[in-house]
C-alpha positions as CSV (number, residue, x, y, z in Angstrom):
1,M,-0.3,0.0,-0.3
2,R,1.4,3.1,-0.8
3,T,2.3,5.7,2.0
4,R,-0.1,9.0,2.2
5,L,2.7,11.2,2.8
6,T,2.8,11.9,-1.0
7,S,5.8,14.3,-2.1
8,V,4.8,18.0,-3.1
9,A,8.1,17.9,-5.1
10,T,6.0,15.2,-7.7
11,W,3.6,17.8,-7.7
12,M,6.0,20.9,-8.2
13,G,8.1,18.6,-10.7
14,V,10.9,18.2,-8.5
15,D,13.0,15.3,-9.4
16,A,12.2,12.8,-6.6
17,R,15.6,11.4,-6.1
18,S,16.9,14.8,-5.0
19,P,17.2,16.2,-1.7
20,L,14.8,18.9,-1.9
21,S,12.1,15.6,-2.9
22,S,12.8,14.3,0.6
23,W,12.8,17.8,2.3
24,M,9.5,18.9,0.4
25,K,7.4,15.5,1.7
26,W,4.3,16.1,3.7
27,G,4.6,15.7,7.0
28,S,8.2,16.6,7.0
29,P,9.4,18.9,9.8
30,A,11.1,21.6,7.3
31,L,7.8,21.2,4.8
32,T,5.5,22.0,8.1
33,H,7.6,25.5,9.4
34,L,7.6,26.5,5.7
35,L,3.8,26.4,5.5
36,E,3.3,27.5,9.1
37,G,5.6,30.6,8.3
38,V,3.4,31.4,5.0
39,V,0.0,31.2,6.6
40,L,1.7,33.1,9.2
41,V,2.8,36.2,6.9
42,A,-0.6,35.8,4.8
43,S,-2.6,35.9,8.0
44,V,-0.8,39.2,9.2
45,A,-1.0,41.0,5.7
46,S,-4.8,40.1,5.4
47,F,-5.3,41.7,9.3
48,C,-3.3,44.9,8.6
49,W,-4.9,45.1,5.1
50,A,-8.2,44.7,7.0
51,W,-7.6,46.7,10.1
52,G,-7.4,49.8,8.3
53,S,-8.9,49.4,4.3
54,A,-12.0,49.8,2.9
55,P,-14.7,48.2,3.0
56,L,-13.8,46.5,6.3
57,N,-12.2,49.1,8.5
58,L,-11.9,47.2,11.7
59,R,-9.9,50.1,13.8
60,E,-13.0,51.9,13.1
61,R,-15.6,49.3,14.3
62,V,-13.3,49.0,17.7
63,F,-11.8,52.8,17.8
64,P,-13.9,56.1,16.9
65,K,-12.2,57.6,14.1
66,N,-9.6,59.9,14.7
67,L,-11.5,60.7,18.3
68,A,-9.3,62.9,20.4
69,E,-9.9,66.0,23.3
70,V,-8.5,69.5,22.2
71,E,-9.7,70.8,25.6
72,R,-9.7,69.0,28.6
73,G,-12.8,67.5,29.2
74,W,-15.3,69.2,27.3
75,L,-13.6,69.9,23.2
76,Y,-13.0,66.6,21.1
77,R,-12.6,66.3,17.6
78,S,-13.3,63.5,15.3
79,G,-14.2,61.9,12.3
80,Q,-17.6,59.9,11.4
81,I,-18.0,57.6,14.3
82,G,-19.1,54.3,13.1
83,P,-23.0,53.5,13.7
84,N,-22.1,50.5,16.2
85,L,-19.8,53.3,18.5
86,I,-21.7,56.8,18.2
87,E,-24.1,56.5,20.8
88,R,-21.7,55.0,23.6
89,T,-19.1,57.5,22.3
90,L,-21.7,60.6,22.5
91,R,-22.7,59.3,25.8
92,D,-19.4,58.4,27.5
93,L,-17.9,61.8,26.3
94,H,-21.3,63.6,27.9
95,I,-21.5,65.7,24.6
96,D,-23.8,68.6,24.5
97,L,-23.2,69.7,21.2
98,I,-22.0,68.7,17.8
99,V,-20.4,70.7,14.9
100,N,-21.0,68.8,12.1
101,L,-18.6,70.0,8.9
102,T,-20.1,67.7,6.8
103,G,-22.1,67.4,4.0
104,D,-25.4,64.9,3.4
105,S,-24.5,61.5,1.5
106,V,-27.2,60.6,-1.1
107,P,-28.2,58.2,0.4
108,L,-27.4,58.9,3.9
109,S,-24.6,56.6,5.0
110,D,-25.2,53.7,8.0
111,A,-22.8,56.2,10.1
112,Q,-24.9,59.6,9.3
113,V,-28.2,57.5,10.3
114,A,-27.0,56.0,13.6
115,E,-25.8,59.5,14.8
116,R,-28.8,61.2,13.9
117,R,-31.1,58.4,16.1
118,A,-28.4,58.9,18.6
119,V,-28.9,62.5,18.7
120,E,-32.3,62.4,18.7
121,K,-32.5,59.9,21.8
122,L,-29.6,62.0,23.8
123,G,-31.1,65.2,23.4
124,I,-27.8,67.0,21.3
125,E,-28.2,70.0,20.2
126,V,-26.3,70.1,16.3
127,H,-25.0,72.8,14.3
128,R,-23.8,72.0,10.7
129,F,-21.5,73.6,8.2
130,P,-21.1,71.6,5.3
131,M,-17.7,72.4,3.9
132,K,-15.1,70.8,1.6
133,G,-13.6,67.5,2.2
134,D,-10.4,69.6,1.8
135,G,-11.1,71.9,4.6
136,V,-12.1,74.9,2.7
137,G,-15.3,76.7,3.5
138,T,-16.3,80.0,3.6
139,I,-15.5,83.3,6.0
140,E,-18.8,83.2,7.2
141,Q,-18.6,79.0,8.1
142,Y,-15.6,79.3,9.6
143,A,-16.6,82.1,11.8
144,A,-20.3,80.8,13.2
145,A,-18.7,77.5,14.0
146,I,-15.8,79.1,15.9
147,G,-18.7,81.2,17.5
148,V,-20.7,78.3,18.1
149,I,-17.9,76.6,19.7
150,A,-17.1,79.3,22.1
151,G,-20.5,79.7,23.0
152,A,-20.7,76.1,24.6
153,A,-17.4,76.9,26.2
154,R,-19.1,80.0,28.1
155,A,-22.4,77.5,28.7
156,G,-20.2,74.8,29.9
157,K,-21.4,72.1,27.3
158,N,-19.1,69.6,26.0
159,V,-18.7,70.0,22.3
160,L,-17.8,67.4,19.5
161,V,-16.4,68.8,16.0
162,H,-16.2,66.1,13.5
163,C,-16.3,65.8,9.8
164,A,-16.0,62.9,7.6
165,A,-12.1,62.0,7.9
166,G,-11.1,63.8,11.3
167,D,-8.6,65.6,9.6
168,R,-8.9,68.9,7.5
169,R,-12.4,70.4,8.1
170,S,-12.5,69.5,11.8
171,G,-8.4,70.3,12.0
172,G,-9.0,73.8,10.5
173,V,-12.2,74.6,12.8
174,V,-10.5,73.3,16.0
175,A,-7.0,75.1,15.0
176,M,-8.5,78.3,14.5
177,Y,-10.7,78.2,17.5
178,E,-7.4,77.4,19.8
179,L,-5.6,80.3,17.8
180,L,-8.4,83.2,17.4
181,V,-10.3,82.6,20.6
182,R,-8.2,80.7,23.1
183,G,-4.8,82.5,22.0
184,V,-2.4,79.4,21.7
185,T,0.6,80.0,19.5
186,P,0.5,79.6,15.4
187,A,3.0,76.6,16.1
188,D,0.6,74.9,18.3
189,A,-2.2,75.9,16.0
190,R,-0.6,74.3,13.0
191,Q,-0.1,71.4,15.6
192,E,-3.8,70.6,15.6
193,L,-4.8,71.6,12.5
194,E,-2.5,68.6,11.0
195,R,-2.6,65.9,14.4
196,F,-4.6,63.5,11.9
197,S,-3.0,65.0,8.4
198,T,-0.6,62.7,6.5
199,E,0.4,65.7,4.6
200,R,2.3,67.5,7.6
201,G,4.1,70.7,6.6
202,V,2.4,70.9,3.3
203,E,1.0,74.1,1.6
204,T,-2.4,72.1,1.9
205,P,-5.4,74.1,0.5
206,V,-7.0,74.2,4.0
207,V,-3.6,75.6,4.9
208,R,-3.7,78.1,2.3
209,F,-7.2,79.1,2.9
210,L,-6.7,80.1,6.3
211,E,-3.5,82.2,5.8
212,E,-5.1,84.0,3.0
213,H,-8.3,84.6,5.0
214,L,-7.0,84.6,8.9
215,E,-7.5,88.0,9.6
216,E,-11.3,88.4,7.6
217,I,-12.3,85.1,10.5
218,A,-11.3,87.3,13.0
219,Q,-12.5,90.7,12.4
220,R,-16.0,88.5,11.7
221,L,-15.2,87.1,15.1
222,V,-15.1,90.7,16.6
223,E,-18.4,91.6,14.7
224,T,-20.4,88.7,16.3
225,G,-19.1,89.7,19.8
226,V,-16.8,86.2,19.9
227,I,-13.5,88.0,20.7
228,A,-13.3,91.3,21.8
229,R,-10.9,92.9,19.5
230,L,-8.3,91.6,16.2
231,P,-5.0,90.0,17.6
232,D,-2.1,92.6,17.1
233,P,-0.4,91.7,15.5
234,I,-2.5,89.3,13.4
235,P,-1.1,85.5,14.1
236,R,0.0,83.7,11.3
237,L,0.4,79.6,10.4
238,P,4.3,79.3,10.2
239,S,5.5,77.9,7.2
240,P,6.7,74.3,7.0
């Protein structure tokens, strides 16, 4: 009766009399270790892909997307938080008000639907200022969003500022709030702007927009009573 330990070498066209043939027999320690290594590498590669890549994005099913604390205990920024995490996250952070910088997708995504349900259930106030994905908005949008955050701070409310990725739109609004209202340094504001950016130190559209219109945004904040006066001198985001 022929042995069940059939040689892989025959299948691969390797001479059955060669040393390689003996090494590659099913059940041999060397081949077992080789196959275990291949399976391990393939498993790790598959997990890494599934962890951070669409459509699975396992990371976003475990952790709220790009969630970070900006001001201790009350001001947070994030991306669009997943349907399975949104209500718990809003509840855990005691969020009273959301500044939403996204537009509606057509149809609404599962995450958007879940957020609306959670907001209604928890009685959270929502202000929307839909901006482009590159972070470029209008002077009015930036000033109004900053004004809402400043008003919430005075009222002792917890705030979540979010867009889709949690990068340019959220970063731009939060950085300008920190710079013009809180008075942080321009270097710190730029660091906050680029907290989740893959293009740190690059003159991206949002950086160029803010550099060009920072004084106008500040002037609008003065006109609406958010800040008492224009900063002197007008701060500038540092060059890369």
